N, C-alpha and C positions, 0 to 999 in steps of 0.2 A: 253536352249532347248536340249532335248536328245531323243534318241530312246532306249528303254530297252526291251529286250526279256527275258521272264522267262519261262523255261521248255517248249519251243515251239516244237511241233511235227506236222508233216504233212505226210499223207500217200496218194499216188496216187492209184486210182482204188481200194479203200478199199473194202475188202470182195470178191474180184474176183481172178481169177488165175494170173492176172497181177499186183497184189498188190506189191507196193514198198514203203518202209519206207524212204522217201526222206529227212526228217529232224528228228533228234532224240535228244530230250531234249536239245534244244539250249538255252544257257544263255549268253547274250551279252548286252553290253552297248556301244552306240556310242554318244559321247558328241558333243555339238554344236562347230562348227569350225574345227573339225578334218578332216583330209584327210586319209581315211581308204581304204586300198587295200584288196580285197578278191580274193584268188586264190584257185585252186583245179582242179583235173582231170575232164574229161568229166563225168558227172553223179554223181559228188561229192555233189551236192545240192546248189551250189552257186547261180545259177539263180533262183531256187525255193526260196531261202532265201530272195533275194532282192525284189521278187514280193510280199512278205509278208509286206514289209516296208511301202507300201502305200495302202495296203488293197486289191490288185488285187487278191490275194489268201488268204483265211481264214484258219488259223491253225486248225487242228483237235483237239488239246488241248494245253493248255498253255495260256500265256498272252503276249500282245505287248502293251507297253506304248509309247505314243508320248507326250512329255511334261507332264509326270506323269498322263496321262489319258489313261485308257485301251480302245483301239480302238474297242474291242469286246463287250463292254457294250451296253445295249439297248439305242437307241437314239443318239449314237455317230454320229457326222457329218462326214461321210466318204468323201463327196465331198470336205470339207474343208481340210481334211487330204491330199487329192490328189493335192490340190492347194499348200500345204506346202511341200510335198515330191514329187519332180518331177522325173519321171523314164524315161530314154532314153534307149530304147531297142537296141539290136544288130542289125546292119543295119537299123538305124532309118530313113534313106532316103526312105524306103519303106512306111513310114507314110506321106510322102509329096504328096499332091494331088491338091493343088490350082493352079490357073492360073499363079500366079507369086509368088515370094519369100515373098514379104512384106505381101501379103494377107494370105499366109500360116502361117507365124509367128503370124499374128493377130488372128488366129483361137482360141488359148487358152484363151487369154484375153477376146475375144468376148463371149466365153462360161461362163466366170466369170461375165458377165453382165455389162462390162465396155462400155462406149460410144465409137463411132468410132474414135474420136480424142484421147481418152485415149489408145485405142488399138494400134493405129499407133505410139504414143509416146512410148509405151512399146516395140513395135516391133523394132523401130529404135534404142532404147537403147540396146536391146538384140543383134541385128545384129552387132552393134559396139563392144559389149563385146566379141563376138566370132570372130571378126576380118574379117568379110565378107565385101568385098568392095562395095561401094555404087552403082557402075555400075551394080551390079547383082540384086539389089532390085526389079526391075520391070521385071526381066527375069523369064521365066518358070523354076521351080526347076529341071525340067527334062533335061534342057540344061547345068546344072552345072557339074563340075567334081565330082568324088567321094568324095574328101575331102571337096569341097564346099557344096555338099549336106549334108554331115555330120554336117558342121557348121550351116547350115540353120535349120536342124532338132533340134539341140541342142538349137538354138535360140528360136525355137517354145516353148520349155519347159521353158527356162529362162524368156521369156516374161510374164509368169505367176508369176514370182518373187517367186520361192520356197525358202524355208529355207534350204532344203536338196536336193542335186542333186545326183541321183543314175544313174550310167552309166554301162551298160552291154556290155563289149568288144567294146568300142567306136571306136577303131582303126581297127577292123576286116576288112580284105580285102583291106586295104590301102597300098600304097607303103611306103617305109621307110620315105621319106620326109613328106608325108601326115600324117603318124602316129605321127611323131615328132611334126608337126605343131598343130595337134589336142591336144596332150598331153600338150604341152606348153600353149596352150590357156586355157585348163582346170586348169592348175596350176595358170595361171594369174587370172582366175575367182575366184579361191579359195582365193587368196591374196587380190583381189580388193573388194570382196563382203562379206568376212567373212562367206561364205556359207559352210555348211558341205558337203563334197564330199566323196561319196562311189564309188570306182572304181573296177569293176570286170575285170580282165585281165589274159591272159595266159602268158604274157611276164614278166619274173622275173626282167629283167633290168628296165622295166618301173615302176613296183611296187616299186623296191628298190630306184629308183630315186625320186619318188614323194610322196609316202605314209609315213605318221607318224607312222602308225601301220598296221600290216598285220594279217588278219584272214585266216587261212588255213582250208579249208573244205576237209573232207575225208569220203566218204560213209555216208553222211548225218550228220556227227558230226564235232565239232570244234576240230581240231587236235592241232593247235597252235593259239595263240592270243597275239601278242607282237610286239615290235618294230622291224624293218627289221633286224637289226644286230643280234638280239637274235634269230629270226626265222631262218635266213639263216645259223646260226651256227649249225643247225640240218640238214645240206644239205644231209647227208647220209641217214637220215630218210626220207627226202623229196623224194629222189630218189626211195625209196622202194614203194612209193605210186604214182609213175608216174610223179613226179615233179622234178625240179632242181633249184639250186640256180643260181644267175647271174654268168656269166662267170668270172667276176672279183674275186668272191669267190674262185673258183677253182684255178685261177691263184695265188692268195695270199697264198693259202694252199700249192700249188706246190713250191712256192718260199721258204716258211717256211721249207718244207721237204728238200730243197736243201741247207739249212744252212743260209738263210737270215732271220734276226730277225724282220720280218715284222709283223704288227698287222693284223691278218686274218679276223678281223671284217669289213674291208672296203667292201662296197657293191656297190659303184659307181666308175666310171672311175676316177673322180676327186679325190675321197678319196684315191684310189689305188695309183695314181700318186704322191700325197702328201706324202703318207707313204713310197713309194719306194725312193723318194728324201730324205726323213728324214733319212732312213737307209743308203743311199749312202753317205750322208754328214758325218754321224758318222764314216764311214770307211776311210775318208780322213785323 
């Protein structure tokens, strides 16, 4: 299973004085099972891009294929696409509205036409996957903490059993522990379910830690599309467009400039620690 974009373009408020070319000739392929990170400055087009992936926004021109079928062809089943490609918006807890958590998580499966028993089974499975404790299942979602609400909202999408999970800044507004908990849970889901994960984030550290590949958006265009090490090797170019590499990248380059023969491609704390220890061992 894959998502393929060919020469995709999108213009907001076309033909008006507010016209903005949000996406410009986008060509991308996302393969089944990948964990892809999308980064970019505010207004770079990253949120517009992901809203195309399940048909919420229709491209002005170009093609978008899901499993080799063009979703813009007449008669394409858009409802089925949205069952397969689940989108979790920024601040997804704003979508919570039912009397208790379990009922809220059942909402998606219910719309898929499943029986009450099947809906509850799906909901319980999803809540366990996101790590929300059972004592919260019968509680109003509005009584949960920020991180717990985020888990409940993600569970609502997972209960529909999508093949692709798209998350737009899922840790926005959370404290450091809440952010780490959510990201660890997403990484766990990716490993346990073989689900494709597409994560939009402004945190370079988070993207470097979890993504197999990074897509950098800049003024509606794909600036870079490669593995984290290769993308962050362009840290000077990223700075020019309002982005930055992980702090580890800067540290490793600084050590290199000070005469330590470290590999500057380290992008996580663990990789940096291993590389520094390697260099220190060679000096003994």
